[in-house]
One Martini backbone bead per residue (centre of mass of N, CA, C, O) as a GRO file, in nm:
protein
  227
    1UNK     BB    1   2.680   1.262   0.376
    2UNK     BB    2   2.930   1.468   0.226
    3UNK     BB    3   3.202   1.654   0.354
    4UNK     BB    4   3.359   1.961   0.241
    5UNK     BB    5   3.514   2.249   0.133
    6UNK     BB    6   3.321   2.275  -0.137
    7UNK     BB    7   3.138   2.009  -0.130
    8UNK     BB    8   2.816   1.856  -0.108
    9UNK     BB    9   2.747   1.508  -0.088
   10UNK     BB   10   2.452   1.334  -0.227
   11UNK     BB   11   2.523   1.060  -0.139
   12UNK     BB   12   2.775   0.847   0.007
   13UNK     BB   13   2.614   0.623  -0.160
   14UNK     BB   14   2.563   0.405  -0.437
   15UNK     BB   15   2.233   0.288  -0.500
   16UNK     BB   16   2.133  -0.009  -0.678
   17UNK     BB   17   1.889  -0.156  -0.832
   18UNK     BB   18   1.886  -0.508  -0.877
   19UNK     BB   19   1.862  -0.654  -1.217
   20UNK     BB   20   1.863  -0.873  -1.446
   21UNK     BB   21   1.883  -0.722  -1.756
   22UNK     BB   22   1.886  -0.426  -1.610
   23UNK     BB   23   1.867  -0.111  -1.566
   24UNK     BB   24   2.016   0.144  -1.340
   25UNK     BB   25   1.942   0.420  -1.111
   26UNK     BB   26   2.093   0.721  -0.967
   27UNK     BB   27   2.132   0.993  -0.745
   28UNK     BB   28   2.320   1.308  -0.739
   29UNK     BB   29   2.441   1.577  -0.518
   30UNK     BB   30   2.578   1.908  -0.566
   31UNK     BB   31   2.700   2.144  -0.318
   32UNK     BB   32   2.779   2.477  -0.289
   33UNK     BB   33   2.950   2.636  -0.003
   34UNK     BB   34   3.047   2.874  -0.169
   35UNK     BB   35   3.150   3.199  -0.336
   36UNK     BB   36   3.243   3.009  -0.568
   37UNK     BB   37   3.358   2.861  -0.838
   38UNK     BB   38   3.286   2.507  -0.913
   39UNK     BB   39   3.454   2.239  -1.034
   40UNK     BB   40   3.372   1.912  -1.181
   41UNK     BB   41   3.455   1.549  -1.158
   42UNK     BB   42   3.357   1.221  -1.271
   43UNK     BB   43   3.468   0.903  -1.160
   44UNK     BB   44   3.552   0.554  -1.255
   45UNK     BB   45   3.657   0.212  -1.240
   46UNK     BB   46   3.390   0.150  -1.453
   47UNK     BB   47   3.308   0.304  -1.744
   48UNK     BB   48   3.142   0.074  -1.907
   49UNK     BB   49   2.899   0.052  -1.682
   50UNK     BB   50   2.878   0.373  -1.675
   51UNK     BB   51   2.653   0.666  -1.672
   52UNK     BB   52   2.731   1.020  -1.661
   53UNK     BB   53   2.486   1.293  -1.588
   54UNK     BB   54   2.700   1.489  -1.550
   55UNK     BB   55   3.067   1.460  -1.539
   56UNK     BB   56   3.075   1.773  -1.585
   57UNK     BB   57   3.116   2.104  -1.415
   58UNK     BB   58   2.942   2.397  -1.277
   59UNK     BB   59   2.912   2.544  -0.954
   60UNK     BB   60   2.752   2.774  -0.815
   61UNK     BB   61   2.704   2.975  -0.572
   62UNK     BB   62   2.494   2.824  -0.358
   63UNK     BB   63   2.448   2.565  -0.536
   64UNK     BB   64   2.319   2.303  -0.752
   65UNK     BB   65   2.385   1.957  -0.876
   66UNK     BB   66   2.240   1.715  -1.083
   67UNK     BB   67   2.295   1.356  -1.093
   68UNK     BB   68   2.309   1.076  -1.325
   69UNK     BB   69   2.339   0.723  -1.263
   70UNK     BB   70   2.404   0.455  -1.495
   71UNK     BB   71   2.353   0.109  -1.503
   72UNK     BB   72   2.428  -0.154  -1.661
   73UNK     BB   73   2.347  -0.452  -1.758
   74UNK     BB   74   2.336  -0.774  -1.622
   75UNK     BB   75   2.366  -1.116  -1.690
   76UNK     BB   76   2.449  -1.155  -1.382
   77UNK     BB   77   2.470  -1.227  -1.054
   78UNK     BB   78   2.632  -1.191  -0.788
   79UNK     BB   79   2.696  -1.412  -0.543
   80UNK     BB   80   2.719  -1.163  -0.304
   81UNK     BB   81   2.617  -0.873  -0.393
   82UNK     BB   82   2.897  -0.742  -0.463
   83UNK     BB   83   3.074  -0.424  -0.509
   84UNK     BB   84   3.392  -0.273  -0.638
   85UNK     BB   85   3.296  -0.016  -0.725
   86UNK     BB   86   3.398   0.331  -0.790
   87UNK     BB   87   3.390   0.680  -0.696
   88UNK     BB   88   3.506   1.012  -0.816
   89UNK     BB   89   3.512   1.346  -0.676
   90UNK     BB   90   3.614   1.642  -0.827
   91UNK     BB   91   3.727   1.967  -0.695
   92UNK     BB   92   3.744   2.323  -0.805
   93UNK     BB   93   3.849   2.638  -0.820
   94UNK     BB   94   3.724   2.893  -1.035
   95UNK     BB   95   3.674   3.133  -1.230
   96UNK     BB   96   3.477   3.374  -1.297
   97UNK     BB   97   3.259   3.250  -1.559
   98UNK     BB   98   3.284   2.963  -1.580
   99UNK     BB   99   3.234   2.695  -1.799
  100UNK     BB  100   3.193   2.384  -1.929
  101UNK     BB  101   3.385   2.441  -2.179
  102UNK     BB  102   3.644   2.518  -1.986
  103UNK     BB  103   3.688   2.234  -1.910
  104UNK     BB  104   3.979   2.049  -1.790
  105UNK     BB  105   4.218   1.831  -1.683
  106UNK     BB  106   4.419   2.043  -1.561
  107UNK     BB  107   4.236   2.139  -1.318
  108UNK     BB  108   4.282   1.827  -1.173
  109UNK     BB  109   4.580   1.864  -1.115
  110UNK     BB  110   4.768   1.782  -0.833
  111UNK     BB  111   5.052   1.912  -0.924
  112UNK     BB  112   4.945   2.164  -0.885
  113UNK     BB  113   4.863   2.453  -0.692
  114UNK     BB  114   4.593   2.349  -0.671
  115UNK     BB  115   4.305   2.273  -0.505
  116UNK     BB  116   4.194   1.926  -0.469
  117UNK     BB  117   3.895   1.779  -0.422
  118UNK     BB  118   3.807   1.450  -0.273
  119UNK     BB  119   3.567   1.178  -0.344
  120UNK     BB  120   3.448   0.866  -0.224
  121UNK     BB  121   3.233   0.607  -0.372
  122UNK     BB  122   3.025   0.351  -0.323
  123UNK     BB  123   2.883   0.047  -0.441
  124UNK     BB  124   2.536  -0.066  -0.411
  125UNK     BB  125   2.333  -0.345  -0.388
  126UNK     BB  126   1.979  -0.380  -0.439
  127UNK     BB  127   1.685  -0.512  -0.431
  128UNK     BB  128   1.426  -0.462  -0.653
  129UNK     BB  129   1.240  -0.723  -0.526
  130UNK     BB  130   1.132  -0.758  -0.241
  131UNK     BB  131   0.998  -0.962  -0.029
  132UNK     BB  132   0.706  -1.032   0.093
  133UNK     BB  133   0.537  -1.055   0.368
  134UNK     BB  134   0.451  -1.323   0.579
  135UNK     BB  135   0.202  -1.439   0.739
  136UNK     BB  136   0.128  -1.557   1.029
  137UNK     BB  137   0.070  -1.864   1.179
  138UNK     BB  138  -0.098  -2.081   1.337
  139UNK     BB  139  -0.107  -2.389   1.483
  140UNK     BB  140  -0.286  -2.500   1.219
  141UNK     BB  141  -0.175  -2.323   0.957
  142UNK     BB  142  -0.350  -2.061   0.990
  143UNK     BB  143  -0.471  -1.766   0.960
  144UNK     BB  144  -0.656  -1.553   1.150
  145UNK     BB  145  -0.824  -1.426   0.918
  146UNK     BB  146  -0.935  -1.694   0.797
  147UNK     BB  147  -1.078  -1.803   1.048
  148UNK     BB  148  -1.276  -1.567   1.087
  149UNK     BB  149  -1.414  -1.590   0.808
  150UNK     BB  150  -1.523  -1.878   0.848
  151UNK     BB  151  -1.700  -1.821   1.092
  152UNK     BB  152  -1.886  -1.613   0.955
  153UNK     BB  153  -1.985  -1.806   0.733
  154UNK     BB  154  -2.118  -2.013   0.923
  155UNK     BB  155  -2.318  -1.812   1.066
  156UNK     BB  156  -2.452  -1.702   0.771
  157UNK     BB  157  -2.531  -2.005   0.708
  158UNK     BB  158  -2.750  -2.237   0.529
  159UNK     BB  159  -2.926  -2.490   0.475
  160UNK     BB  160  -3.174  -2.589   0.275
  161UNK     BB  161  -3.378  -2.695   0.493
  162UNK     BB  162  -3.362  -2.444   0.676
  163UNK     BB  163  -3.449  -2.236   0.465
  164UNK     BB  164  -3.721  -2.366   0.398
  165UNK     BB  165  -3.843  -2.344   0.685
  166UNK     BB  166  -3.832  -2.040   0.710
  167UNK     BB  167  -4.008  -1.969   0.462
  168UNK     BB  168  -4.260  -2.125   0.553
  169UNK     BB  169  -4.309  -1.972   0.822
  170UNK     BB  170  -4.341  -1.697   0.693
  171UNK     BB  171  -4.591  -1.764   0.526
  172UNK     BB  172  -4.771  -1.843   0.768
  173UNK     BB  173  -4.759  -1.572   0.911
  174UNK     BB  174  -4.881  -1.403   0.683
  175UNK     BB  175  -5.149  -1.556   0.679
  176UNK     BB  176  -5.236  -1.491   0.973
  177UNK     BB  177  -5.234  -1.186   0.941
  178UNK     BB  178  -5.452  -1.179   0.723
  179UNK     BB  179  -5.678  -1.316   0.890
  180UNK     BB  180  -5.681  -1.110   1.118
  181UNK     BB  181  -5.767  -0.869   0.947
  182UNK     BB  182  -6.038  -0.991   0.857
  183UNK     BB  183  -6.166  -1.027   1.140
  184UNK     BB  184  -6.158  -0.727   1.216
  185UNK     BB  185  -6.338  -0.632   0.987
  186UNK     BB  186  -6.588  -0.805   1.058
  187UNK     BB  187  -6.629  -0.695   1.343
  188UNK     BB  188  -6.676  -0.401   1.261
  189UNK     BB  189  -6.919  -0.460   1.080
  190UNK     BB  190  -7.107  -0.590   1.297
  191UNK     BB  191  -7.113  -0.352   1.496
  192UNK     BB  192  -7.248  -0.156   1.296
  193UNK     BB  193  -7.506  -0.327   1.236
  194UNK     BB  194  -7.607  -0.399   1.543
  195UNK     BB  195  -7.499  -0.231   1.804
  196UNK     BB  196  -7.373  -0.467   1.983
  197UNK     BB  197  -7.150  -0.515   2.237
  198UNK     BB  198  -7.167  -0.818   2.292
  199UNK     BB  199  -7.088  -0.932   2.018
  200UNK     BB  200  -6.813  -0.786   2.006
  201UNK     BB  201  -6.692  -0.928   2.253
  202UNK     BB  202  -6.699  -1.215   2.143
  203UNK     BB  203  -6.505  -1.164   1.904
  204UNK     BB  204  -6.266  -1.075   2.068
  205UNK     BB  205  -6.231  -1.340   2.217
  206UNK     BB  206  -6.192  -1.517   1.967
  207UNK     BB  207  -5.943  -1.373   1.858
  208UNK     BB  208  -5.766  -1.416   2.106
  209UNK     BB  209  -5.767  -1.724   2.093
  210UNK     BB  210  -5.638  -1.754   1.816
  211UNK     BB  211  -5.376  -1.600   1.877
  212UNK     BB  212  -5.286  -1.779   2.113
  213UNK     BB  213  -5.257  -2.040   1.952
  214UNK     BB  214  -5.050  -1.936   1.741
  215UNK     BB  215  -4.828  -1.848   1.935
  216UNK     BB  216  -4.786  -2.124   2.065
  217UNK     BB  217  -4.700  -2.263   1.803
  218UNK     BB  218  -4.442  -2.090   1.746
  219UNK     BB  219  -4.293  -2.142   2.022
  220UNK     BB  220  -4.251  -2.462   1.958
  221UNK     BB  221  -4.076  -2.359   1.723
  222UNK     BB  222  -3.759  -2.410   1.584
  223UNK     BB  223  -3.579  -2.134   1.458
  224UNK     BB  224  -3.358  -2.029   1.261
  225UNK     BB  225  -3.111  -1.775   1.273
  226UNK     BB  226  -3.040  -1.490   1.124
  227UNK     BB  227  -2.698  -1.320   1.086
   0.00000   0.00000   0.00000
């Protein structure tokens, strides 16, 4: 931000995103700090390369004026990305009621008795598309995120033989459960028909033995665990 007696100019440097064969623009704001009408004029050392809208005007008391500066496309980039172009903003107090049509070059003549305030601004090129940051790699040349993802993939995947064994054991378990349900139904039916508690107890013991044998069988089988 540039401070002066009449206008406050923002920014203090004109920064243009630079890209070969493409136009670029930046904004500039002039703020009148006085209770007077202030006329301004914007000049540049390279008028063929820049378009300033508006390049002249009147800023009313305690108000602002927004300016757009457009840089024409370059055929090639400077070797050092340095720009020697400069801008000059001249400002002067003018009579109350002055309009843009009333502005002329004589108003900014420093040889006259009027006070003419001047500000110089440099032009700076900035890359239009800065390179994106590259994630750091670990000692083995892979990023930590990729390594973690691979570990999770290995944990949650099974080979075809392992998956086939799991599905087969699941089917066998479902079959045992179904047979167990049938045995319990038959036991209940026999108890109702005979009314003898002794026979019911024998069937309970038999069912318990069958379940114990099946549980022991499953405990001896090592089954891969899905994660």
